[in-house]
PDB file of N, CA, C and O in Angstrom:
ATOM      1  N   MET A   1       0.846  -1.168   0.000  1.00  0.00           N
ATOM      2  CA  MET A   1       0.000   0.000   0.000  1.00  0.00           C
ATOM      3  C   MET A   1       0.895   1.236   0.000  1.00  0.00           C
ATOM      4  O   MET A   1       1.853   1.329   0.768  1.00  0.00           O
ATOM      5  N   THR A   2       0.567   2.171  -0.867  1.00  0.00           N
ATOM      6  CA  THR A   2       1.377   3.386  -0.947  1.00  0.00           C
ATOM      7  C   THR A   2       1.062   4.310   0.233  1.00  0.00           C
ATOM      8  O   THR A   2       0.095   4.106   0.968  1.00  0.00           O
ATOM      9  N   GLU A   3       1.893   5.313   0.386  1.00  0.00           N
ATOM     10  CA  GLU A   3       1.687   6.281   1.462  1.00  0.00           C
ATOM     11  C   GLU A   3       0.344   7.001   1.304  1.00  0.00           C
ATOM     12  O   GLU A   3      -0.358   7.246   2.286  1.00  0.00           O
ATOM     13  N   LYS A   4      -0.001   7.334   0.060  1.00  0.00           N
ATOM     14  CA  LYS A   4      -1.286   8.008  -0.182  1.00  0.00           C
ATOM     15  C   LYS A   4      -2.457   7.096   0.168  1.00  0.00           C
ATOM     16  O   LYS A   4      -3.419   7.543   0.794  1.00  0.00           O
ATOM     17  N   GLU A   5      -2.391   5.831  -0.224  1.00  0.00           N
ATOM     18  CA  GLU A   5      -3.457   4.879   0.086  1.00  0.00           C
ATOM     19  C   GLU A   5      -3.601   4.704   1.596  1.00  0.00           C
ATOM     20  O   GLU A   5      -4.714   4.620   2.114  1.00  0.00           O
ATOM     21  N   LEU A   6      -2.471   4.651   2.295  1.00  0.00           N
ATOM     22  CA  LEU A   6      -2.506   4.517   3.741  1.00  0.00           C
ATOM     23  C   LEU A   6      -3.152   5.744   4.383  1.00  0.00           C
ATOM     24  O   LEU A   6      -3.956   5.616   5.306  1.00  0.00           O
ATOM     25  N   ARG A   7      -2.798   6.926   3.893  1.00  0.00           N
ATOM     26  CA  ARG A   7      -3.366   8.163   4.419  1.00  0.00           C
ATOM     27  C   ARG A   7      -4.872   8.209   4.171  1.00  0.00           C
ATOM     28  O   ARG A   7      -5.631   8.614   5.052  1.00  0.00           O
ATOM     29  N   LEU A   8      -5.311   7.795   2.979  1.00  0.00           N
ATOM     30  CA  LEU A   8      -6.742   7.781   2.675  1.00  0.00           C
ATOM     31  C   LEU A   8      -7.477   6.762   3.543  1.00  0.00           C
ATOM     32  O   LEU A   8      -8.586   7.029   4.005  1.00  0.00           O
ATOM     33  N   THR A   9      -6.871   5.603   3.768  1.00  0.00           N
ATOM     34  CA  THR A   9      -7.488   4.579   4.616  1.00  0.00           C
ATOM     35  C   THR A   9      -7.659   5.094   6.040  1.00  0.00           C
ATOM     36  O   THR A   9      -8.717   4.913   6.643  1.00  0.00           O
ATOM     37  N   LYS A  10      -6.632   5.730   6.579  1.00  0.00           N
ATOM     38  CA  LYS A  10      -6.734   6.312   7.922  1.00  0.00           C
ATOM     39  C   LYS A  10      -7.810   7.395   7.954  1.00  0.00           C
ATOM     40  O   LYS A  10      -8.562   7.510   8.921  1.00  0.00           O
ATOM     41  N   GLY A  11      -7.871   8.185   6.887  1.00  0.00           N
ATOM     42  CA  GLY A  11      -8.889   9.224   6.803  1.00  0.00           C
ATOM     43  C   GLY A  11     -10.291   8.651   6.806  1.00  0.00           C
ATOM     44  O   GLY A  11     -11.184   9.193   7.458  1.00  0.00           O
ATOM     45  N   ILE A  12     -10.493   7.554   6.079  1.00  0.00           N
ATOM     46  CA  ILE A  12     -11.808   6.907   6.044  1.00  0.00           C
ATOM     47  C   ILE A  12     -12.187   6.396   7.433  1.00  0.00           C
ATOM     48  O   ILE A  12     -13.340   6.520   7.846  1.00  0.00           O
ATOM     49  N   HIS A  13     -11.236   5.831   8.143  1.00  0.00           N
ATOM     50  CA  HIS A  13     -11.509   5.366   9.511  1.00  0.00           C
ATOM     51  C   HIS A  13     -11.933   6.544  10.394  1.00  0.00           C
ATOM     52  O   HIS A  13     -12.870   6.430  11.184  1.00  0.00           O
ATOM     53  N   ASN A  14     -11.246   7.658  10.256  1.00  0.00           N
ATOM     54  CA  ASN A  14     -11.606   8.842  11.036  1.00  0.00           C
ATOM     55  C   ASN A  14     -12.973   9.383  10.625  1.00  0.00           C
ATOM     56  O   ASN A  14     -13.736   9.856  11.469  1.00  0.00           O
ATOM     57  N   LEU A  15     -13.282   9.315   9.335  1.00  0.00           N
ATOM     58  CA  LEU A  15     -14.588   9.760   8.853  1.00  0.00           C
ATOM     59  C   LEU A  15     -15.696   8.915   9.472  1.00  0.00           C
ATOM     60  O   LEU A  15     -16.710   9.444   9.926  1.00  0.00           O
ATOM     61  N   VAL A  16     -15.494   7.600   9.486  1.00  0.00           N
ATOM     62  CA  VAL A  16     -16.497   6.692  10.048  1.00  0.00           C
ATOM     63  C   VAL A  16     -16.669   6.944  11.543  1.00  0.00           C
ATOM     64  O   VAL A  16     -17.781   6.863  12.065  1.00  0.00           O
ATOM     65  N   ARG A  17     -15.582   7.247  12.223  1.00  0.00           N
ATOM     66  CA  ARG A  17     -15.650   7.521  13.668  1.00  0.00           C
ATOM     67  C   ARG A  17     -16.249   8.890  13.970  1.00  0.00           C
ATOM     68  O   ARG A  17     -16.582   9.182  15.118  1.00  0.00           O
ATOM     69  N   GLY A  18     -16.390   9.732  12.942  1.00  0.00           N
ATOM     70  CA  GLY A  18     -16.971  11.054  13.141  1.00  0.00           C
ATOM     71  C   GLY A  18     -16.020  12.071  13.729  1.00  0.00           C
ATOM     72  O   GLY A  18     -16.451  13.034  14.364  1.00  0.00           O
ATOM     73  N   THR A  19     -14.712  11.866  13.524  1.00  0.00           N
ATOM     74  CA  THR A  19     -13.725  12.776  14.105  1.00  0.00           C
ATOM     75  C   THR A  19     -13.235  13.842  13.139  1.00  0.00           C
ATOM     76  O   THR A  19     -12.367  14.638  13.496  1.00  0.00           O
ATOM     77  N   LEU A  20     -13.774  13.878  11.917  1.00  0.00           N
ATOM     78  CA  LEU A  20     -13.360  14.888  10.952  1.00  0.00           C
ATOM     79  C   LEU A  20     -14.380  16.020  10.907  1.00  0.00           C
ATOM     80  O   LEU A  20     -15.569  15.814  11.149  1.00  0.00           O
ATOM     81  N   THR A  21     -13.896  17.208  10.596  1.00  0.00           N
ATOM     82  CA  THR A  21     -14.815  18.316  10.377  1.00  0.00           C
ATOM     83  C   THR A  21     -15.494  18.123   9.022  1.00  0.00           C
ATOM     84  O   THR A  21     -15.098  17.265   8.233  1.00  0.00           O
ATOM     85  N   TRP A  22     -16.505  18.921   8.769  1.00  0.00           N
ATOM     86  CA  TRP A  22     -17.212  18.824   7.498  1.00  0.00           C
ATOM     87  C   TRP A  22     -16.256  19.079   6.348  1.00  0.00           C
ATOM     88  O   TRP A  22     -16.286  18.361   5.348  1.00  0.00           O
ATOM     89  N   GLU A  23     -15.407  20.091   6.475  1.00  0.00           N
ATOM     90  CA  GLU A  23     -14.455  20.429   5.418  1.00  0.00           C
ATOM     91  C   GLU A  23     -13.445  19.305   5.190  1.00  0.00           C
ATOM     92  O   GLU A  23     -13.134  18.971   4.047  1.00  0.00           O
ATOM     93  N   GLU A  24     -12.933  18.724   6.274  1.00  0.00           N
ATOM     94  CA  GLU A  24     -11.989  17.614   6.157  1.00  0.00           C
ATOM     95  C   GLU A  24     -12.656  16.408   5.484  1.00  0.00           C
ATOM     96  O   GLU A  24     -12.040  15.734   4.658  1.00  0.00           O
ATOM     97  N   SER A  25     -13.905  16.143   5.838  1.00  0.00           N
ATOM     98  CA  SER A  25     -14.637  15.023   5.247  1.00  0.00           C
ATOM     99  C   SER A  25     -14.816  15.240   3.751  1.00  0.00           C
ATOM    100  O   SER A  25     -14.617  14.317   2.961  1.00  0.00           O
ATOM    101  N   TRP A  26     -15.186  16.439   3.362  1.00  0.00           N
ATOM    102  CA  TRP A  26     -15.410  16.748   1.953  1.00  0.00           C
ATOM    103  C   TRP A  26     -14.127  16.585   1.144  1.00  0.00           C
ATOM    104  O   TRP A  26     -14.137  16.014   0.054  1.00  0.00           O
ATOM    105  N   LYS A  27     -13.016  17.096   1.696  1.00  0.00           N
ATOM    106  CA  LYS A  27     -11.719  16.987   1.015  1.00  0.00           C
ATOM    107  C   LYS A  27     -11.320  15.513   0.870  1.00  0.00           C
ATOM    108  O   LYS A  27     -10.875  15.090  -0.198  1.00  0.00           O
ATOM    109  N   LEU A  28     -11.479  14.748   1.926  1.00  0.00           N
ATOM    110  CA  LEU A  28     -11.127  13.328   1.907  1.00  0.00           C
ATOM    111  C   LEU A  28     -11.940  12.570   0.864  1.00  0.00           C
ATOM    112  O   LEU A  28     -11.386  11.801   0.079  1.00  0.00           O
ATOM    113  N   LEU A  29     -13.243  12.785   0.856  1.00  0.00           N
ATOM    114  CA  LEU A  29     -14.088  12.084  -0.105  1.00  0.00           C
ATOM    115  C   LEU A  29     -13.741  12.466  -1.537  1.00  0.00           C
ATOM    116  O   LEU A  29     -13.816  11.630  -2.437  1.00  0.00           O
ATOM    117  N   SER A  30     -13.368  13.708  -1.753  1.00  0.00           N
ATOM    118  CA  SER A  30     -12.942  14.135  -3.086  1.00  0.00           C
ATOM    119  C   SER A  30     -11.690  13.388  -3.520  1.00  0.00           C
ATOM    120  O   SER A  30     -11.578  12.979  -4.676  1.00  0.00           O
ATOM    121  N   GLU A  31     -10.748  13.209  -2.599  1.00  0.00           N
ATOM    122  CA  GLU A  31      -9.512  12.488  -2.907  1.00  0.00           C
ATOM    123  C   GLU A  31      -9.780  11.011  -3.185  1.00  0.00           C
ATOM    124  O   GLU A  31      -9.187  10.433  -4.096  1.00  0.00           O
ATOM    125  N   VAL A  32     -10.667  10.404  -2.408  1.00  0.00           N
ATOM    126  CA  VAL A  32     -10.965   8.984  -2.576  1.00  0.00           C
ATOM    127  C   VAL A  32     -11.570   8.740  -3.951  1.00  0.00           C
ATOM    128  O   VAL A  32     -11.200   7.781  -4.629  1.00  0.00           O
ATOM    129  N   VAL A  33     -12.481   9.582  -4.363  1.00  0.00           N
ATOM    130  CA  VAL A  33     -13.126   9.421  -5.665  1.00  0.00           C
ATOM    131  C   VAL A  33     -12.102   9.511  -6.792  1.00  0.00           C
ATOM    132  O   VAL A  33     -12.251   8.850  -7.820  1.00  0.00           O
ATOM    133  N   GLU A  34     -11.077  10.312  -6.608  1.00  0.00           N
ATOM    134  CA  GLU A  34     -10.055  10.510  -7.638  1.00  0.00           C
ATOM    135  C   GLU A  34      -8.929   9.486  -7.567  1.00  0.00           C
ATOM    136  O   GLU A  34      -8.076   9.455  -8.454  1.00  0.00           O
ATOM    137  N   SER A  35      -8.907   8.650  -6.535  1.00  0.00           N
ATOM    138  CA  SER A  35      -7.811   7.708  -6.329  1.00  0.00           C
ATOM    139  C   SER A  35      -8.178   6.324  -6.847  1.00  0.00           C
ATOM    140  O   SER A  35      -8.735   5.505  -6.115  1.00  0.00           O
ATOM    141  N   LYS A  36      -7.865   6.072  -8.104  1.00  0.00           N
ATOM    142  CA  LYS A  36      -8.184   4.781  -8.727  1.00  0.00           C
ATOM    143  C   LYS A  36      -7.505   3.632  -7.977  1.00  0.00           C
ATOM    144  O   LYS A  36      -8.113   2.581  -7.777  1.00  0.00           O
ATOM    145  N   GLU A  37      -6.255   3.824  -7.563  1.00  0.00           N
ATOM    146  CA  GLU A  37      -5.520   2.767  -6.870  1.00  0.00           C
ATOM    147  C   GLU A  37      -6.189   2.407  -5.549  1.00  0.00           C
ATOM    148  O   GLU A  37      -6.274   1.229  -5.202  1.00  0.00           O
ATOM    149  N   TRP A  38      -6.665   3.406  -4.809  1.00  0.00           N
ATOM    150  CA  TRP A  38      -7.276   3.136  -3.513  1.00  0.00           C
ATOM    151  C   TRP A  38      -8.583   2.386  -3.703  1.00  0.00           C
ATOM    152  O   TRP A  38      -8.888   1.469  -2.942  1.00  0.00           O
ATOM    153  N   ILE A  39      -9.358   2.766  -4.709  1.00  0.00           N
ATOM    154  CA  ILE A  39     -10.630   2.092  -4.973  1.00  0.00           C
ATOM    155  C   ILE A  39     -10.383   0.643  -5.364  1.00  0.00           C
ATOM    156  O   ILE A  39     -11.111  -0.242  -4.915  1.00  0.00           O
ATOM    157  N   ILE A  40      -9.373   0.377  -6.192  1.00  0.00           N
ATOM    158  CA  ILE A  40      -9.029  -1.001  -6.561  1.00  0.00           C
ATOM    159  C   ILE A  40      -8.625  -1.796  -5.327  1.00  0.00           C
ATOM    160  O   ILE A  40      -9.054  -2.937  -5.160  1.00  0.00           O
ATOM    161  N   PHE A  41      -7.800  -1.204  -4.458  1.00  0.00           N
ATOM    162  CA  PHE A  41      -7.384  -1.865  -3.217  1.00  0.00           C
ATOM    163  C   PHE A  41      -8.601  -2.216  -2.371  1.00  0.00           C
ATOM    164  O   PHE A  41      -8.696  -3.324  -1.844  1.00  0.00           O
ATOM    165  N   LEU A  42      -9.534  -1.270  -2.241  1.00  0.00           N
ATOM    166  CA  LEU A  42     -10.730  -1.486  -1.437  1.00  0.00           C
ATOM    167  C   LEU A  42     -11.604  -2.597  -2.029  1.00  0.00           C
ATOM    168  O   LEU A  42     -12.139  -3.420  -1.286  1.00  0.00           O
ATOM    169  N   GLU A  43     -11.754  -2.628  -3.353  1.00  0.00           N
ATOM    170  CA  GLU A  43     -12.552  -3.665  -4.002  1.00  0.00           C
ATOM    171  C   GLU A  43     -11.942  -5.046  -3.774  1.00  0.00           C
ATOM    172  O   GLU A  43     -12.662  -6.003  -3.487  1.00  0.00           O
ATOM    173  N   ILE A  44     -10.637  -5.153  -3.899  1.00  0.00           N
ATOM    174  CA  ILE A  44      -9.966  -6.443  -3.682  1.00  0.00           C
ATOM    175  C   ILE A  44     -10.107  -6.871  -2.230  1.00  0.00           C
ATOM    176  O   ILE A  44     -10.376  -8.039  -1.951  1.00  0.00           O
ATOM    177  N   GLU A  45      -9.930  -5.938  -1.305  1.00  0.00           N
ATOM    178  CA  GLU A  45     -10.070  -6.258   0.109  1.00  0.00           C
ATOM    179  C   GLU A  45     -11.484  -6.760   0.414  1.00  0.00           C
ATOM    180  O   GLU A  45     -11.655  -7.730   1.153  1.00  0.00           O
ATOM    181  N   PHE A  46     -12.488  -6.101  -0.153  1.00  0.00           N
ATOM    182  CA  PHE A  46     -13.878  -6.503   0.053  1.00  0.00           C
ATOM    183  C   PHE A  46     -14.128  -7.898  -0.512  1.00  0.00           C
ATOM    184  O   PHE A  46     -14.775  -8.722   0.135  1.00  0.00           O
ATOM    185  N   MET A  47     -13.623  -8.168  -1.709  1.00  0.00           N
ATOM    186  CA  MET A  47     -13.811  -9.486  -2.317  1.00  0.00           C
ATOM    187  C   MET A  47     -13.159 -10.575  -1.477  1.00  0.00           C
ATOM    188  O   MET A  47     -13.740 -11.646  -1.300  1.00  0.00           O
ATOM    189  N   LEU A  48     -11.975 -10.323  -0.961  1.00  0.00           N
ATOM    190  CA  LEU A  48     -11.294 -11.312  -0.119  1.00  0.00           C
ATOM    191  C   LEU A  48     -12.062 -11.557   1.179  1.00  0.00           C
ATOM    192  O   LEU A  48     -12.192 -12.701   1.614  1.00  0.00           O
ATOM    193  N   GLU A  49     -12.568 -10.494   1.796  1.00  0.00           N
ATOM    194  CA  GLU A  49     -13.348 -10.659   3.018  1.00  0.00           C
ATOM    195  C   GLU A  49     -14.586 -11.503   2.762  1.00  0.00           C
ATOM    196  O   GLU A  49     -14.904 -12.387   3.557  1.00  0.00           O
ATOM    197  N   GLU A  50     -15.291 -11.246   1.663  1.00  0.00           N
ATOM    198  CA  GLU A  50     -16.477 -12.022   1.321  1.00  0.00           C
ATOM    199  C   GLU A  50     -16.116 -13.484   1.050  1.00  0.00           C
ATOM    200  O   GLU A  50     -16.824 -14.392   1.484  1.00  0.00           O
ATOM    201  N   TYR A  51     -15.023 -13.704   0.338  1.00  0.00           N
ATOM    202  CA  TYR A  51     -14.593 -15.063   0.026  1.00  0.00           C
ATOM    203  C   TYR A  51     -14.317 -15.852   1.304  1.00  0.00           C
ATOM    204  O   TYR A  51     -14.811 -16.968   1.469  1.00  0.00           O
ATOM    205  N   PHE A  52     -13.525 -15.270   2.209  1.00  0.00           N
ATOM    206  CA  PHE A  52     -13.163 -15.996   3.419  1.00  0.00           C
ATOM    207  C   PHE A  52     -14.345 -16.142   4.365  1.00  0.00           C
ATOM    208  O   PHE A  52     -14.417 -17.115   5.115  1.00  0.00           O
ATOM    209  N   LYS A  53     -15.260 -15.204   4.344  1.00  0.00           N
ATOM    210  CA  LYS A  53     -16.467 -15.338   5.167  1.00  0.00           C
ATOM    211  C   LYS A  53     -17.287 -16.523   4.672  1.00  0.00           C
ATOM    212  O   LYS A  53     -17.803 -17.303   5.472  1.00  0.00           O
ATOM    213  N   ASN A  54     -17.406 -16.657   3.352  1.00  0.00           N
ATOM    214  CA  ASN A  54     -18.157 -17.776   2.767  1.00  0.00           C
ATOM    215  C   ASN A  54     -17.454 -19.105   2.982  1.00  0.00           C
ATOM    216  O   ASN A  54     -18.114 -20.114   3.235  1.00  0.00           O
ATOM    217  N   VAL A  55     -16.136 -19.131   2.887  1.00  0.00           N
ATOM    218  CA  VAL A  55     -15.363 -20.365   3.092  1.00  0.00           C
ATOM    219  C   VAL A  55     -15.520 -20.836   4.540  1.00  0.00           C
ATOM    220  O   VAL A  55     -15.667 -22.033   4.789  1.00  0.00           O
ATOM    221  N   ASN A  56     -15.490 -19.911   5.484  1.00  0.00           N
ATOM    222  CA  ASN A  56     -15.593 -20.273   6.896  1.00  0.00           C
ATOM    223  C   ASN A  56     -17.000 -20.720   7.286  1.00  0.00           C
ATOM    224  O   ASN A  56     -17.164 -21.382   8.311  1.00  0.00           O
ATOM    225  N   GLN A  57     -18.005 -20.380   6.506  1.00  0.00           N
ATOM    226  CA  GLN A  57     -19.372 -20.789   6.796  1.00  0.00           C
ATOM    227  C   GLN A  57     -19.653 -22.230   6.349  1.00  0.00           C
ATOM    228  O   GLN A  57     -20.649 -22.825   6.760  1.00  0.00           O
ATOM    229  N   ARG A  58     -18.794 -22.775   5.527  1.00  0.00           N
ATOM    230  CA  ARG A  58     -19.016 -24.142   5.017  1.00  0.00           C
ATOM    231  C   ARG A  58     -18.636 -25.185   6.004  1.00  0.00           C
ATOM    232  O   ARG A  58     -18.765 -26.377   5.723  1.00  0.00           O
TER     233      ARG A  58
END
């Protein structure tokens, strides 16, 4: 994970926790939408979580 992806991930965690101001949240969301690499990372992470959740249910 690149430094930018790590920073965006930490920002998303802070957004979910409600610790960002409105302006900080808006800036972060703008960056996430423009970050193709971060979105790809998130999609892969989600797919892996779903896969292992389904494997463990069998």
